[in-house]
BALOVO-183700 format. One record per atom (N, C-alpha, C, O): x, y, z. Coordinates in steps of 0.05 Angstrom, whole numbers, plus 32768, in hexadecimal, padded with zeros to 4 digits. Layout:
BEGIN
XYZ;...
end
This chain:
BEGIN
80117FE88000;800080008000;801280198000;8026801A800E;800A802C7FF0;801980457FEE;801480568006;7FFE80588011;80298064800F;802780768026;801C8091801C;801C80968004;801480A2802F;800B80BD8029;802180CC801A;801C80DB8008;803A80C98023;805080D78017;805480CF7FFA;805980E07FE9;805180B57FF4;805380AC7FD8;803E80B97FC7;804380C27FB0;802580B97FD1;800F80C47FC2;801280E27FBE;800C80ED7FA9;801D80F07FD3;8022810C7FD1;803781127FBC;803481257FAC;804B81027FBA;806081057FA6;805581007F8A;805B810E7F77;804380EC7F88;803780E67F6E;802580FE7F65;802481057F4E;801681097F79;800581207F73;801581387F69;800D81467F57;802C813C7F76;803D81527F6D;8047814E7F51;804881607F41;804F81357F4B;8058812F7F30;804281337F1B;8047813D7F05;8029812B7F22;8013812F7F10;800E814D7F0B;800781557EF5;8011815D7F20;800D817A7F1E;802281867F0B;801C81977EFB;803B817D7F0E;805081877EFD;804B81807EE0;804E81917ECE;804381677EDB;803D815E7EC0;8026816D7EB4;802781767E9D;801081717EC4;7FF981807EBA;8000819D7EB4;7FF881A87EA0;801081A97EC6;801881C57EC2;802881C87EA8;802581DC7E9A;803981B57EA3;804981B67E8A;803781B47E71;803B81C27E5E;802381A27E73;8011819F7E5C;800181B87E58;7FFD81C17E42;7FF781C57E6E;7FE881DE7E6C;7FFA81F37E5E;7FF182037E4D;801381F47E66;802582087E5B;802A82037E3D;802C82157E2D;802C81E97E36;802F81E27E19;801781EC7E09;801A81F67DF3;7FFF81E87E14;7FE781F17E07;7FE882107E03;7FE1821A7DEE;7FF1821E7E18;7FF4823A7E16;800782437E00;800282567DF2;801D82347DFE;8031823A7DE9;802582357DCD;802A82457DBB;8016821F7DCA;800A821A7DB0;7FF682307DA9;7FF582397D92;7FE682387DBC;7FD2824E7DB7;7FE182687DB0;7FD982757D9D;7FF5826E7DBF;800482877DBB;801182897D9F;8011829E7D93;801B82727D95;802982727D7C;801882717D64;802282717D4D;7FFD826E7D68;7FEC826D7D50;7FEA82877D42;7FE7829C7D4F;7FED82877D27;7FEA82A07D19;7FCD82AA7D18;7FBC829B7D0F;7FC882C27D21;7FAE82CD7D20;7FB082EA7D16;7FC582F67D16;7F9982F47D0D;7F9983107D04;7F9E83237D1B;7F9A831C7D32;7FA8833B7D15;7FAF834E7D29;7F9883547D3C;7F9C83587D54;7F8083567D31;7F69835D7D42;7F6283477D57;7F54834D7D6A;7F6C832F7D52;7F6783197D64;7F7E83137D76;7F7D83007D87;7F9483227D74;7FAD831C7D82;7FA8831C7DA1;7FB2830A7DAE;7F9A83307DAB;7F9783337DC8;7F87831C7DD3;7F8E83107DE7;7F7183147DC5;7F6082FE7DCF;7F7182E47DCF;7F6F82D57DE2;7F8082DF7DBA;7F9082C77DB9;7FA582C77DCF;7FAB82B37DDB;7FB282DF7DD3;7FC782E17DE8;7FBB82DC7E04;7FC882D07E15;7FA382E67E08;7F9682E27E23;7F8D82C57E27;7F8D82BB7E3D;7F8682B87E11;7F7F829B7E13;7F99828C7E1A;7F9882797E2B;7FAF82937E0E;7FC982877E16;7FD0828D7E33;7FDB827C7E41;7FC982A57E3C;7FCE82AD7E58;7FBF829B7E6B;7FC982947E80;7FA682937E64;7F9782817E74;7FA782677E78;7FA9825D7E8F;7FB2825C7E63;7FC082437E65;7FDB82467E73;7FE282347E83;7FE9825C7E6E;800282617E7D;7FFD82647E9B;800B82587EAB;7FE982747EA1;7FE282787EBD;7FDA825F7ECB;7FE282597EE2;7FC9824F7EBD;7FC082357EC9;7FD882227ECC;7FDA82147EE0;7FE982227EB8;800182107EBA;801382177ED1;801B82067EE0;801882317ED4;802A823A7EEA;801C82357F05;802A822C7F18;8002823A7F07;7FF482357F20;7FF582177F27;7FF882107F3F;7FF182067F14;7FF281E97F19;800E81E07F21;801081CF7F33;802281EB7F15;803E81E47F1C;804381ED7F38;805181DF7F48;803A82057F40;803D820F7F5B;802F81FC7F6F;803A81F67F84;801781F37F68;800A81DF7F79;801A81C67F7C;801B81BB7F92;802781BD7F67;803881A67F69;805081AB7F7B;8059819A7F8A;805B81C47F79;807281CB7F8A;806A81CC7FA8;807A81C47FB9;805281D57FAE;804881D47FC9;804681B87FD4;804D81B27FEB;803C81A67FC2;803B818A7FCA;8057817E7FCF;805B816F7FE2;806981867FBE;8085817C7FC1;809181877FDB;80A081787FE9;808B81A07FE1;809581AC7FFA;808A819D8012;809981978025;807081968011;806481878027;8070816B8029;80758161803F;8076815F8012;808381448012;809E81458020;80A68132802D;80AC815C801D;80C6815F802A;80C4816A8046;80D9816E8053;80AC816E8050;80A88176806B;80A781948070;80A6819D8086;80A681A4805A;80A581C1805D;808881C9805D;807A81C98049;807E81D18075;806281D98078;806181F58085;804F81FA8096;80748206807E;80748221808A;805B82308081;805782348069;804B82398094;80328246808E;8035825F807D;80278264806A;804882718086;804C828A8078;80538286805B;804A82948049;806582728056;806D826D803A;80568262802A;8052826B8013;8048824F8035;803182438026;801B82578021;800F8257800B;801682688034;8001827C8031;80098291801C;7FF88299800B;80228299801C;802B82AC8008;802982A17FEC;802182AE7FD9;803182877FE9;8030827A7FCF;801382777FC7;800C82797FAF;800182727FDA;7FE5826F7FD4;7FD982897FC9;7FC982897FB6;7FE282A07FD4;7FDA82BA7FCA;7FE482BE7FAD;7FD682CA7F9C;7FFC82B67FA8;800782B87F8D;7FF682A77F7A;7FF082AF7F63;7FEE828F7F83;7FDD827E7F72;7FC2828B7F6D;7FB782897F57;7FB782997F81;7F9E82A77F7D;7FA182BC7F67;7F8F82C07F57;7FB782CB7F68;7FBC82DF7F53;7FBE82D27F38;7FB282DC7F24;7FCC82BC7F35;7FCF82AF7F1B;7FB482A57F11;7FAF82A67EF9;7FA4829A7F23;7F8A82907F1B;7F7882A77F11;7F6A82A37EFD;7F7982BD7F1E;7F6982D57F15;7F7282DE7EFA;7F6282E57EE9;7F8D82DF7EF6;7F9882E87EDD;7F9082D47EC7;7F8882DD7EB1;7F9282BB7ECC;7F8A82A67EB9;7F6D82A87EB2;7F6582A67E9A;7F5C82AA7EC6;7F3F82AB7EC1;7F3782C47EB1;7F2582C37EA1;7F4582DA7EB6;7F4082F37EA7;7F4582ED7E89;7F3582F57E78;7F5C82E07E83;7F6382DA7E67;7F4E82C87E5A;7F4782CD7E43;7F4582B47E69;7F3282A17E5D;7F1782AF7E58;7F0B82AB7E43;7F0E82BF7E6B;7EF482CC7E68;7EF482E07E51;7EE182E27E42;7F0A82EF7E4F;7F0C83027E38;7F0B82F27E1E;7EFD82FB7E0B;7F1982DC7E1C;7F1982CC7E04;7EFD82C37DFC;7EF582C57DE5;7EEE82B87E10;7ED482AE7E0B;7EC082C47E03;7EB182C17DF0;7EC282DB7E11;7EB082F17E0A;7EB682FC7DEE;7EA583027DDF;7ED082FD7DE8;7ED983087DCE;7ECF82F67DB8;7EC583007DA3;7ED282DC7DBB;7EC982CA7DA6;7EAB82CC7DA1;7EA282CA7D8A;7E9C82D17DB6;7E7F82D17DB2;7E7582ED7DA9;7E6182EE7D9A;7E8283027DB1;7E77831D7DAB;7E89832D7D98;7E7F833F7D8B;7EA383267D97;7EB583367D87;7EBD83507D95;7ECC83607D89;7EB483557DAE;7EBA836E7DBC;7ED7836E7DC5;7EE0835A7DD1;7EE583847DC0;7F0183867DC8;7F06839A7DDE;7F1C839D7DE7;7EF183A87DE6;7EF483BD7DFA;7EEC83B57E16;7EE783C57E27;7EEB839A7E1A;7EE283907E34;7EF9838B7E48;7EF483857E5F;7F12838D7E3E;7F2883867E4F;7F2A83987E68;7F2E838D7E7E;7F2883B27E66;7F2A83C37E7E;7F1583BB7E94;7F1C83B97EAB;7EFD83B57E8B;7EE883AD7E9F;7EEF83937EAC;7EEA838F7EC4;7EF983807E9C;7F0083667EA7;7F1883697EBA;7F19835B7ECF;7F2B837A7EB4;7F42837E7EC6;7F3883897EE1;7F40837F7EF6;7F27839D7EE0;7F1C83A87EF9;7F0D83927F09;7F1083907F21;7EFD83837EFB;7EED836E7F08;7EFF83597F15;7EFA83517F2C;7F1483517F08;7F25833C7F13;7F3883477F28;7F4183387F3A;7F3F83607F27;7F4F836C7F3D;7F3E836C7F56;7F4783657F6C;7F2583747F53;7F1383747F6A;7F0E83587F74;7F0D83537F8D;7F0C83457F62;7F0883297F6A;7F21831E7F79;7F1E830F7F8C;7F3883267F6F;7F51831E7F7C;7F5283277F99;7F5883177FAB;7F4C83417F9E;7F4C834B7FB9;7F35833F7FCA;7F38833C7FE3;7F1F83387FBD;7F0A832A7FCC;7F14830F7FD6;7F0E83077FEC;7F2283007FC4;7F2D82E67FCC;7F4282E97FE2;7F4282DA7FF5;7F5382FD7FE0;7F6883017FF4;7F5A8308800F;7F6282FD8024;7F468319800E;7F3783208027;7F2B83078033;7F2C8303804B;7F1F82F68022;7F1282DE802C;7F2682CB803A;7F2182C0804F;7F3E82C9802D;7F5282B78038;7F5D82C28053;7F6382B28065;7F6082DC8054;7F6C82E8806D;7F5882E68084;7F6082DE809A;7F3F82EC807F;7F2B82EB8095;7F2582CE809D;7F1A82C980B2;7F2C82BB808B;7F28829F8092;7F3D829680A6;7F3B828080B1;7F5182A680AA;7F6682A280BF;7F76828880BA;7F70827380C5;7F8B828A80A9;7F9C827280A5;7FAA826A80BF;7FB5827B80CC;7FA9825080C5;7FB5824780DE;7FCA823180DA;7FD8822980ED;7FCD822780C2;7FE0821180BE;7FDF820780A2;7FD082118091;7FEE81F2809C;7FEF81E58082;7FE481C98085;7FEF81B98095;7FD081C38076;7FC481A88076;7FCF81978060;7FCC819E8048;7FDC81818067;7FE8816F8054;7FD881568052;7FD481488065;7FCF81508039;7FC181378034;7FD08128801E;7FE581318014;7FC681118017;7FD381028002;7FD0810F7FE6;7FDD81067FD3;7FBF81237FE4;7FBA81307FCA;7FC8814B7FC8;7FC781577FB2;7FD481557FDD;7FE2816E7FDC;7FE2817C7FF6;7FDA8172800B;7FED81957FF5;7FEF81A5800E;7FDF81BF8009;7FE181CB7FF4;7FD081C7801D;7FC081DF801B;7FBF81ED8036;7FC281E0804B;7FBB82078035;7FB98216804E;7F9F820F805C;7F8A820E8050;7FA1820B8076;7F8A82058086;7F81821E8094;7F91822E809E;7F6682228095;7F5B823B80A0;7F4A823580B8;7F3D822080BA;7F4A824880CA;7F3A824480E3;7F1C824780DD;7F0C823980E8;7F16825A80CC;7EFA826080C6;7EF3825580AA;7EF782638096;7EEA823D80A9;7EE28231808F;7EC682398088;7EB382298089;7EC382528081;7EA8825D807B;7E9F82538060;7EAC8258804B;7E898245805F;7E7D823C8046;7E6082468043;7E4E8239803A;7E5D825F804C;7E43826C804A;7E40827A8030;7E4E8273801D;7E2E828E802E;7E29829C8015;7E4182A98009;7E4582AA7FF1;7E5382B4801A;7E6B82C28010;7E7D82AE8001;7E8882B57FEC;7E808296800C;7E9082828000;7E85827A7FE5;7E9382787FD1;7E6B82757FE4;7E5F826D7FCA;7E5E82837FB6;7E5F827E7F9E;7E5D829C7FBF;7E5F82B37FAC;7E7B82B37F9F;7E7D82B77F87;7E9082AE7FAF;7EAB82AD7FA4;7EAD82967F8F;7EB9829A7F7A;7EA2827F7F96;7EA382687F83;7E94826F7F6A;7E9D82687F54;7E7D827B7F6D;7E6C82827F56;7E7B82957F43;7E7A82927F2B;7E8782A97F4F;7E9682BD7F3F;7EAF82B07F32;7EB982B97F1D;7EB9829B7F3F;7ED0828D7F34;7EC9827C7F1C;7ED9827B7F09;7EB2826F7F1C;7EAB825B7F08;7E9782657EF3;7E9A82607EDB;7E8382737EFC;7E6C82797EEB;7E7382897ED2;7E6982827EBC;7E83829E7ED3;7E8882AE7EBA;7E93829D7EA3;7E8A829F7E8D;7EA7828C7EAA;7EB3827B7E95;7EA082667E8C;7E9F825F7E74;7E91825B7E9E;7E7D82467E97;7E6882527E84;7E6282457E6F;7E5E82697E8A;7E4A82757E79;7E56827E7E5E;7E49827C7E49;7E6F82887E5F;7E7C828F7E46;7E8082777E34;7E7C82797E1C;7E8782607E40;7E8A82487E30;7E6F823E7E24;7E6E82347E0E;7E5A82417E34;7E3F823A7E2A;7E38824B7E11;7E2E82417DFD;7E3D82657E13;7E3882777DFD;7E49826F7DE4;7E3F82707DCE;7E6282677DE9;7E73825F7DD3;7E6982457DC7;7E6B82417DAE;7E5E82337DD7;7E52821A7DCD;7E3B82207DBA;7E3782137DA6;7E2A82347DC2;7E14823C7DB0;7E1F82467D96;7E1382417D81;7E3582547D96;7E41825F7D7E;7E4A82487D6B;7E4C824C7D53;7E5082317D77;7E5A821B7D66;7E4682147D50;7E4E820E7D3A;7E2C82167D55;7E18820F7D42;7E1582247D2C;7E0682207D18;7E23823B7D2E;7E2182507D1A;7E3A82517D09;7E3D82617CF7;7E4D823F7D0F;7E66823F7D00;7E65822A7CEA;7E5E82137CF0;7E6A82317CD1;7E68821E7CBB;7E81820E7CB6;7E8081F77CAE;7E98821B7CBA;7EB1820D7CB4;7EB581F67CC8;7EB281FA7CE1;7EBB81DE7CBE;7EBD81C67CCF;7ED381C97CE4;7ECE81C17CFB;7EEA81D37CDD;7F0081D57CEF;7EFA81E97D05;7F0081E47D1D;7EEF82007CFE;7EE782147D12;7ED282097D25;7ED3820D7D3D;7EBE81FB7D19;7EA981F07D29;7EB381DB7D3D;7EAB81DB7D54;7EC581CA7D34;7ED181B67D45;7EE081C37D5C;7EDE81BB7D73;7EF181D77D55;7F0181E37D6A;7EF081F37D7E;7EF581F17D96;7EDC82017D74;7ECA820F7D86;7EBB81FC7D99;7EB982027DB1;7EB281E67D8E;7EA481D27D9F;7EB681C67DB4;7EAE81C37DCB;7ECF81BF7DAC;7EE181B37DC0;7EE881C77DD6;7EE881BF7DED;7EEF81DF7DCE;7EF681F37DE2;7EDF81F87DF6;7EE381F87E0E;7EC781FD7DEB;7EB082037DFC;7EA881EC7E0E;7EA481EF7E26;7EA781D47E03;7E9F81BC7E12;7EB481B67E28;7EAD81AE7E3E;7ECD81B97E21;7EE281B37E35;7EE081C67E4D;7EE281BD7E64;7EDB81DF7E48;7ED981F37E5E;7EBF81EE7E6E;7EBF81F07E86;7EA981E77E60;7E9081E27E6D;7E9381CA7E81;7E8A81CB7E98;7E9F81B47E77;7EA3819C7E88;7EB681A37E9F;7EB2819A7EB6;7ECB81B17E99;7EE081B77EAD;7ED481C87EC3;7ED681C07EDB;7EC881DF7EBC;7EBE81F17ED1;7EA481E67EDC;7E9F81EB7EF4;7E9481D97ECC;7E7B81CE7ED7;7E8081B97EEC;7E7281B87F00;7E9381A77EE7;7E9A81937EFA;7EA4819F7F14;7E9F81947F2A;7EB481B57F12;7EBE81C27F2A;7EA781CD7F3B;7EA781CB7F53;7E9381D97F2D;7E7C81E47F3C;7E6C81CD7F4A;7E6481D17F61;7E6981B77F3C;7E5A81A07F48;7E6981967F60;7E5D818F7F75;7E8481957F5E;7E94818B7F75;7E91819D7F8D;7E9081937FA3;7E9181B77F89;7E8E81CA7F9F;7E7281C77FAB;7E6F81C67FC4;7E5D81C57F9A;7E4281C37FA4;7E3E81A97FB4;7E2F81A87FC7;7E4C81947FAB;7E49817A7FB8;7E5D81757FCE;7E5F81607FDA;7E6E81897FD3;7E8381887FE8;7E9581707FE3;7E9A81607FF5;7EA0816E7FCB;7EB181587FC4;7ECF815F7FC5;7EE0814F7FBC;7ED581767FD0;7EF181807FCF;7F05816D7FD9;7F1B816A7FCD;7F00815E7FEF;7F13814C7FFB;7F0E812F7FF4;7F1B811D7FFE;7EFB812A7FE2;7EF4810F7FDB;7F0B81037FC9;7F12810F7FB5;7F1680EC7FD1;7F2D80E17FC2;7F2680DC7FA4;7F3780E27F93;7F0E80D27F9F;7F0680CD7F83;7F0680E77F73;7F0F80E87F5C;7EFB80FC7F7F;7EF981167F71;7F1581217F6D;7F1A812D7F58;7F27811D7F7F;7F4281277F7C;7F4F811B7F63;7F5D81297F55;7F4981027F5E;7F5480F57F46;7F4680FE7F2D;7F5281067F19;7F2B80FE7F2F;7F1B81057F17;7F2081227F0E;7F2381277EF7;7F2281347F22;7F2581517F1B;7F4081557F0C;7F4181667EFA;7F5481477F14;7F6E814A7F07;7F6C81407EEA;7F78814D7ED8;7F5E812A7EE5;7F5C81207ECA;7F4981307EB9;7F4C81327EA1;7F35813D7EC5;7F23814F7EB6;7F3381667EAB;7F31816D7E94;7F4381737EBD;7F53818A7EB4;7F6781827E9F;7F6B81907E8B;7F75816C7EA3;7F8881627E8F;7F7B815A7E75;7F8581607E60;7F64814D7E77;7F5581457E5F;7F4C815D7E4F;7F4D815D7E37;7F4381727E5D;7F3A818A7E4F;7F5281977E40;7F4F81A07E29;7F6981987E4D;7F8081A47E40;7F8981947E28;7F8F819F7E13;7F8981797E2A;7F9181697E13;7F7C816B7DFD;7F84816A7DE5;7F62816D7E04;7F4E81707DEF;7F52818A7DE0;7F50818A7DC7;7F5781A07DEE;7F5A81B97DE1;7F7481BA7DD1;7F7581C57DBB;7F8981AD7DDB;7FA281AA7DCC;7F9D819B7DB2;7FA881A37D9D;7F8D81867DB3;7F8681777D9B;7F7681887D88;7F7A81867D6F;7F6581997D92;7F5581AA7D81;7F6681BE7D72;7F6081C57D5B;7F7B81C87D7F;7F8D81DB7D72;7FA381CE7D62;7FAD81DA7D4F;7FAB81B67D6A;7FC081A77D5C;7FB6818B7D56;7FBF81777D62;7FA281887D45;7F96816E7D40;7FAA815B7D32;7FBA81657D22;7FA981417D38;7FBA812E7D2A;7FB2812D7D0C;7F9D81387D04;7FC381217CFC;7FC081227CDF;7FA581187CD6;7F9881247CC5;7F9C81017CE1;7F8380F57CD7;7F6B81077CDE;7F5981097CCE;7F6C81157CF5;7F5681277CFC;7F5881407CEC;7F43814B7CE4;7F70814A7CE6;7F7281627CD6;7F68815D7CBA;7F5B816F7CAE;7F6C81467CAF;7F6281407C94;7F4481417C93;7F38814B7C80;7F3781367CA8;7F1A81377CAA;7F1081547CAE;7EFC815C7CA1;7F1D81637CBE;7F15817E7CC4;7F1781907CAC;7F0881A37CA8;7F2A818A7C9A;7F2F819C7C83;7F1F81947C6B;7F2181A17C56;7F0E817F7C6D;7EFC81787C57;7EE7818E7C54;7EDD81987C68;7EE281977C3C;7ECE81AC7C39;7EB281A37C41;7EAB818C7C3D;7EA381B57C4E;7E8881AE7C56;7E7581B87C41;7E7A81CB7C32;7E5E81AA7C3F;7E4A81B17C2C;7E3E81CC7C33;7E3881D17C4A;7E3B81DE7C1F;7E3081F97C25;7E1381F67C2E;7E0381E67C23;7E0B82077C41;7DF082077C4B;7DDE82187C39;7DE882297C2A;7DC582127C3A;7DB282227C2B;7DB3823F7C34;7DB182447C4C;7DB682527C22;7DBA826E7C29;7DA0827C7C2E;7D98828D7C1E;7D9382747C44;7D7A82827C4A;7D8082997C5D;7D98829E7C64;7D6C82A77C66;7D7082BF7C77;7D7D82B87C91;7D9082C67C9A;7D7482A27C9E;7D7F829B7CB8;7D9C82947CB6;7DAD829B7CC7;7DA382857CA0;7DBF827D7C9C;7DD182957C97;7DE782977CA2;7DC782A77C87;7DD782BF7C82;7DDC82CF7C9B;7DF182DA7C9F;7DC782D17CAC;7DCB82E07CC5;7DDF82D27CD7;7DF082DF7CE3;7DDD82B77CD8;7DF182A97CE9;7E0D82AC7CDE;7E2082AF7CEE;7E1082AB7CC3;7E2A82AE7CB8;7E3582CA7CBD;7E4D82CD7CC3;7E2482DE7CBB;7E2D82F97CC1;7E3782FC7CDD;7E4A83097CE3;7E2882EF7CF0;7E3082F07D0C;7E4B82E27D10;7E5C82EC7D1F;7E4E82CB7D04;7E6682BB7D09;7E7E82C87CFB;7E9582C57D05;7E7A82D67CE5;7E9182E27CD7;7E9682FE7CE0;7EAB830A7CDA;7E83830A7CED;7E8683267CF5;7E8B83287D13;7EA183237D1C;7E7683317D21;7E7A83387D3D;7E8283207D4F;7E8E83247D64;7E7C83087D46;7E8382F17D56;7EA082E77D53;7EA982D67D62;7EAE82F27D3F;7ECB82EE7D3C;7ED382D17D3A;7EE582C97D49;7EC882C27D28;7ED182A77D24;7EDA82A27D08;7ED7828B7CFE;7EE582B57CFA;7EF182B17CE0;7F0982A07CE2;7F12829A7CF8;7F1582997CCB;7F2B82867CCB;7F4482927CD9;7F5582837CE2;7F4682AC7CDB;7F5D82B87CE9;7F5782BE7D06;7F6782CC7D13;7F4082B67D10;7F3982BC7D2B;7F4782AA7D3F;7F5382967D36;7F4682B07D58;7F53829F7D6C;7F4982827D6C;7F5782707D73;7F30827E7D64;7F2482637D64;7F2882567D49;7F26823D7D48;7F2E82657D35;7F3282597D1A;7F4F82537D14;7F5F82527D27;7F5582507CFB;7F71824B7CF3;7F7982607CDE;7F6A82647CCB;7F8F826C7CE3;7F9782817CD0;7F9C82767CB5;7FA682607CB1;7F9482857CA1;7F97827D7C85;7FB5827E7C7E;7FBC82777C67;
end
């Protein structure tokens, strides 16, 4: 039977591997050729993956520190605050990307920055008033333990603000999938939106069902995040057999009024042309 220390070391290794994969996805996204008007959205989508990758690697480092017996509260709490900042930065990038794909609006960044700065300080305030008292080490990792484990309305508001914007943005993007005629764009849009919906939706269900410390959920949640990253990586870098299928021409739709309107939306304000962040540059 494996000891807690062995499982902790395995968890740290899984975090490092996942963080590297997230970073690779970010690099693939960043290097995609896109039109100048889509550069910011594409860069912020890459920021989501870079931020997520670094945050996951930091989580693995905390587990490794605990494995080595380092449970200094001040150090762990400081690193936790850094992780909160990275998560806010990453979520800002993802939300901008989703909103931009659906609306084509490019002037939303200042508002999102203000919103996530306020959310960052809200999280910091919540963590401080929860009164950190030590470092809790389990077989799945190390986390700061708090004296006041408040799970009242304030806690659920924080969780809702953490998950709901991206979840709703992904739902809107999924709706847009049915308005995209190009097969490759439609496939990529569907994979991105469904991956985010499953990822964030499962996290919300876990919080609602209080599964945070459940061993099965600890395993499942890691594979959901990793699976979402690999799915999106496949959507942006499909293997040869899938690329051949995606590049087959699709039959033109009947050009009625509704189709024309949908095409205008997808090629105009919805920003899903071939040079868009979701498409492939010509």
